[in-house]
C-alpha positions as CSV (number, residue, x, y, z in Angstrom):
1,X,-63.0,-55.6,6.5
2,X,-66.4,-56.2,4.1
3,X,-66.2,-54.6,0.7
4,X,-69.0,-52.4,0.1
5,X,-71.1,-52.6,-3.2
6,X,-70.5,-49.8,-5.5
7,X,-72.6,-48.2,-7.9
8,X,-71.2,-49.9,-10.5
9,X,-71.3,-53.5,-8.4
10,X,-75.2,-52.5,-7.9
11,X,-75.6,-52.4,-12.2
12,X,-74.0,-55.8,-12.2
13,X,-75.9,-57.8,-9.9
14,X,-79.1,-59.8,-11.5
15,X,-82.6,-57.8,-11.4
16,X,-83.8,-59.8,-8.0
17,X,-80.5,-58.8,-6.0
18,X,-81.0,-55.5,-7.3
19,X,-83.9,-54.5,-5.5
20,X,-82.9,-56.0,-2.0
21,X,-79.4,-54.4,-2.2
22,X,-80.6,-51.0,-3.7
23,X,-82.5,-50.2,0.2
24,X,-79.4,-51.8,2.1
25,X,-76.8,-50.9,-0.4
26,X,-77.9,-47.2,-0.6
27,X,-76.7,-47.0,3.3
28,X,-74.4,-48.8,2.7
29,X,-73.6,-46.7,0.2
30,X,-73.6,-43.5,2.2
31,X,-71.8,-44.9,5.1
32,X,-69.5,-46.1,2.5
33,X,-69.0,-42.9,0.9
34,X,-69.3,-41.0,4.2
35,X,-65.6,-43.3,5.0
36,X,-64.3,-43.0,2.1
37,X,-64.9,-39.1,2.1
38,X,-63.6,-39.1,5.5
39,X,-60.6,-41.3,4.1
40,X,-60.0,-39.1,1.3
41,X,-59.8,-36.0,3.7
42,X,-57.1,-37.4,5.9
43,X,-55.6,-38.1,3.0
44,X,-55.9,-34.9,1.4
45,X,-54.9,-32.7,4.9
46,X,-51.9,-35.2,4.8
47,X,-50.8,-34.5,1.4
48,X,-51.3,-31.0,2.3
49,X,-49.1,-31.5,5.2
50,X,-46.6,-33.2,3.0
51,X,-47.1,-30.7,0.7
52,X,-46.1,-27.6,3.3
53,X,-43.2,-29.8,4.9
54,X,-41.7,-30.2,1.4
55,X,-42.0,-26.8,1.2
56,X,-40.8,-25.7,4.2
57,X,-37.7,-28.0,3.7
58,X,-37.4,-26.4,0.4
59,X,-37.2,-23.2,1.7
60,X,-35.0,-24.2,4.6
61,X,-32.6,-25.8,2.5
62,X,-32.6,-22.4,-0.2
63,X,-32.0,-20.6,3.6
64,X,-29.0,-22.7,4.2
65,X,-28.0,-22.6,0.7
66,X,-28.0,-19.0,0.5
67,X,-26.2,-18.5,4.6
68,X,-23.4,-21.3,2.8
69,X,-22.8,-18.9,0.1
70,X,-22.8,-16.3,2.0
71,X,-20.1,-17.6,4.5
72,X,-18.3,-19.0,1.7
73,X,-18.2,-15.5,0.1
74,X,-17.4,-13.9,3.1
75,X,-14.5,-16.4,3.8
76,X,-13.0,-15.9,0.2
77,X,-13.6,-11.7,0.8
78,X,-11.4,-12.4,4.3
79,X,-8.9,-14.8,2.3
80,X,-8.4,-12.3,0.0
81,X,-7.9,-9.5,2.3
82,X,-5.5,-11.5,3.7
83,X,-3.7,-12.9,1.1
84,X,-3.7,-9.2,-0.1
85,X,-2.0,-7.9,3.3
86,X,0.5,-11.2,3.6
87,X,1.5,-9.7,0.0
88,X,2.2,-5.9,1.1
89,X,3.7,-7.5,4.3
90,X,5.9,-9.8,2.4
91,X,6.9,-7.2,0.3
92,X,8.0,-4.6,2.6
93,X,10.1,-7.4,4.5
94,X,11.8,-8.1,1.0
95,X,12.5,-4.6,0.4
96,X,13.6,-4.0,4.1
97,X,16.4,-7.3,3.5
98,X,17.3,-5.7,0.5
99,X,17.7,-2.8,2.3
100,X,19.4,-4.6,5.4
101,X,23.2,-4.5,3.9
102,X,23.2,-1.4,2.9
103,X,21.8,0.4,6.4
104,X,24.6,-2.3,8.0
105,X,27.6,-0.5,5.6
106,X,26.3,2.7,6.2
107,X,25.8,1.9,10.4
108,X,29.1,0.8,10.3
109,X,31.2,3.6,8.4
110,X,29.3,6.3,11.2
111,X,30.5,4.1,13.8
112,X,34.0,4.2,12.2
113,X,33.8,7.6,11.4
114,X,32.7,8.7,15.1
115,X,35.6,6.5,16.4
116,X,38.2,8.5,14.0
117,X,36.5,11.5,15.0
118,X,37.0,10.1,18.9
119,X,40.8,9.1,17.6
120,X,41.4,12.6,16.2
121,X,40.0,14.1,19.3
122,X,42.0,11.7,22.0
123,X,45.1,12.6,19.9
124,X,44.4,16.1,20.0
125,X,44.1,16.3,23.0
126,X,47.3,14.1,24.1
127,X,49.2,16.5,21.9
128,X,47.4,19.6,23.9
129,X,48.6,17.6,26.9
130,X,52.0,17.0,26.1
131,X,52.4,20.4,25.1
132,X,51.6,21.7,28.0
133,X,53.5,18.9,30.0
134,X,56.7,20.3,27.9
135,X,55.8,24.3,28.6
136,X,55.3,23.3,32.5
137,X,58.5,21.9,32.1
138,X,60.0,24.2,30.4
139,X,58.8,26.6,33.1
140,X,59.9,24.8,36.1
141,X,63.5,24.6,34.3
142,X,63.2,28.1,34.0
143,X,62.5,29.2,37.5
144,X,65.2,26.3,38.9
145,X,67.6,27.9,36.9
146,X,66.5,31.1,37.8
147,X,66.4,30.1,41.6
148,X,69.6,28.7,41.5
149,X,71.3,31.9,39.6
150,X,69.4,34.4,42.3
151,X,70.5,31.1,45.2
152,X,74.2,31.7,43.7
153,X,74.2,35.2,43.4
154,X,72.6,35.6,47.2
155,X,75.6,32.9,48.2
156,X,78.1,35.8,46.4
157,X,76.6,38.6,47.9
158,X,76.7,36.3,51.2
159,X,80.6,35.2,51.0
160,X,81.4,39.0,49.7
161,X,79.7,40.2,53.1
162,X,81.5,37.2,55.1
163,X,85.1,38.5,53.1
164,X,84.1,42.2,53.9
165,X,83.0,41.4,57.7
166,X,86.1,39.2,58.3
167,X,88.3,42.0,56.8
168,X,86.9,44.1,59.2
169,X,86.7,41.7,62.2
170,X,90.3,41.5,61.1
171,X,91.1,45.1,60.9
172,X,89.2,45.6,64.1
173,X,91.0,43.2,66.2
174,X,94.2,44.4,64.5
175,X,93.4,48.1,65.9
176,X,92.6,46.8,69.2
177,X,95.8,45.1,69.4
178,X,97.4,47.7,68.5
């Protein structure tokens, strides 16, 4: 592209060249200025677009930083809450673990006491059954002795009756035989 003369270029030209160049130079100058103005306008528009892009990217970066900071704060808050909860759980489990031998001993003692109570009840039941059995045997023996005694008394009565009847039969036979 051919370079067009600028205002300063016209002043440096010799006098004869200046007059011919001034009429041609003015039109070229105006065309040149229009082209420069258009190029400058495009450059200004491009710079404005670039500035807006830079501004938008800055805002986006700030939003991203803010969102990241919020996410970090929320994550940290959640982690701290979880840590506190885990610490409380650990404390409760530690306390329960320390109480476990005591609870186990109490449970064993209660079970043994229950077993001992049951053993005492069973022994008491056995003794009562033994006493009842002894009483039943004693009653049975007394009833047997009484039955034997009654039977012996009856036998003695029957024998006495038989003797009396024999005596009567003999007396009656002797009376008949006489």
